[in-house]
C-alpha positions in Angstrom: 19.2 -5.7 -15.5 22.2 -7.0 -13.7 25.5 -6.1 -13.9 26.9 -9.5 -16.0 24.4 -8.3 -18.2 26.0 -4.9 -18.0 29.3 -6.1 -18.6 28.3 -8.9 -21.3 26.8 -6.3 -23.4 28.8 -3.8 -23.8 31.8 -7.0 -24.9 29.6 -7.6 -27.6 28.3 -4.5 -28.4 24.9 -3.8 -27.2 24.0 -0.1 -25.3 23.0 -0.7 -21.6 20.1 1.2 -20.3 21.5 4.3 -18.4 21.2 4.2 -14.3 21.6 0.2 -14.7 24.3 0.4 -12.2 27.9 -1.1 -12.0 30.2 -0.4 -14.7 27.6 0.9 -17.4 27.7 4.0 -14.6 31.4 4.0 -14.9 31.2 4.9 -18.9 28.3 7.7 -18.4 24.3 5.1 -18.6 24.5 4.3 -22.8 27.7 2.6 -23.8 28.3 2.4 -27.1 30.2 0.9 -29.5 33.2 2.4 -28.3 32.7 2.7 -24.8 32.0 -1.1 -24.9 35.9 -1.3 -26.9 37.2 0.6 -23.8 35.9 -1.6 -21.6 37.0 -4.0 -23.1 40.3 -3.2 -23.2 40.5 -2.3 -19.2 38.9 -5.4 -18.9 41.8 -7.3 -20.2 44.0 -5.2 -18.7 42.2 -6.7 -15.7 42.5 -10.1 -16.9 46.5 -10.4 -18.3 45.2 -10.5 -21.3 48.9 -9.4 -22.7 48.8 -6.4 -20.7 51.5 -6.9 -18.4 49.9 -9.4 -16.2 46.7 -8.7 -15.3 46.0 -7.0 -12.2 49.0 -7.4 -10.1 50.6 -6.8 -13.4 48.9 -3.4 -13.8 49.7 -2.2 -10.1 53.0 -2.8 -10.7 53.8 -1.4 -13.9 51.8 2.3 -11.8 54.5 1.5 -9.1 57.6 1.3 -11.7 55.7 4.8 -13.4 56.5 6.5 -9.6 52.1 5.9 -9.5 51.9 3.3 -6.5 50.3 5.7 -4.2 47.7 6.3 -7.3 46.7 2.8 -8.0 46.8 1.4 -4.1 43.9 4.2 -3.6 42.1 2.9 -6.3 42.5 -1.0 -4.6 41.8 0.4 -1.3 38.8 1.8 0.1 39.5 4.9 0.5 39.0 7.8 -2.4 40.5 7.0 -5.4 43.5 9.3 -6.7 42.9 10.6 -9.9 45.6 9.7 -12.9 46.1 11.6 -16.2 46.2 11.1 -19.8 50.0 11.9 -20.0 51.0 9.6 -16.4 49.5 6.5 -18.3 52.1 7.3 -21.4 54.2 6.4 -18.5 53.0 3.4 -17.3 52.4 2.1 -20.7 54.5 3.4 -22.4 54.1 5.3 -25.7 54.1 2.8 -28.2 51.6 0.5 -26.2 49.7 3.5 -25.9 49.9 4.1 -29.6 49.1 0.9 -30.4 45.9 0.5 -28.3 44.9 4.0 -29.6 44.6 3.2 -32.9 42.9 0.1 -31.9 40.2 1.8 -30.5 40.5 4.7 -33.8 41.8 7.7 -31.3 44.3 9.4 -31.0 46.1 8.2 -27.5 45.3 12.0 -25.3 41.7 10.7 -25.6 42.8 7.2 -25.9 44.7 8.2 -21.9 41.6 10.5 -21.0 39.8 8.2 -21.0 41.4 5.8 -19.7 42.4 7.7 -16.4 38.2 7.7 -15.7 37.5 4.2 -17.0 40.3 2.3 -15.3 40.9 3.8 -12.2 37.4 2.9 -11.3 36.9 -0.7 -12.8 40.0 -1.3 -10.8 37.9 0.0 -7.3 34.9 -2.0 -8.4 37.5 -5.4 -8.9 38.8 -4.8 -5.9 35.7 -4.1 -2.9 37.4 -5.1 0.4 40.3 -3.0 -0.3 42.6 -6.0 -1.5 44.9 -6.7 -4.6 42.5 -10.4 -4.9 44.6 -13.7 -3.9 46.0 -15.4 -6.7 44.8 -12.1 -8.9 41.4 -11.8 -11.3 41.9 -14.6 -13.0 40.7 -14.9 -16.5 38.2 -12.2 -18.7 35.3 -15.5 -17.1 36.3 -15.5 -14.4 36.0 -11.8 -14.0 32.8 -11.4 -15.6 31.9 -13.7 -12.6 33.2 -11.2 -10.3 31.9 -8.4 -11.8 28.0 -10.6 -11.9 28.8 -10.7 -7.9 29.1 -7.5 -7.3 
């Protein structure tokens, strides 16, 4: 199963096969409905789906929250620095975290914990050259195409 199949399956709510690689492994193999929704939320953020202007906006938000070193490590080619759910609350703000958590059917603490695992890995995966892509990651369709090549 290719990475595009994994991602499109996740977006459609279909479980993936364990050990398939790529973003399927980011979520520990099997993607259930909630995990697929979380992946969709993250991909929407990275594609600029109303959550701060895509990857460039996300980087800017992290820098403004004093977490530039963390987000730069995810883009760079070295080890990814961790981020906590509490730190993500500073990046997105309590209102946006609450809205996202409500959409996901999670508490804000659970959402923060899950995002703190997925977001660094997704950004790292989408910036394999250790740099921000020229012009950002593009639309969700372009993002899926990038993942298929990754």
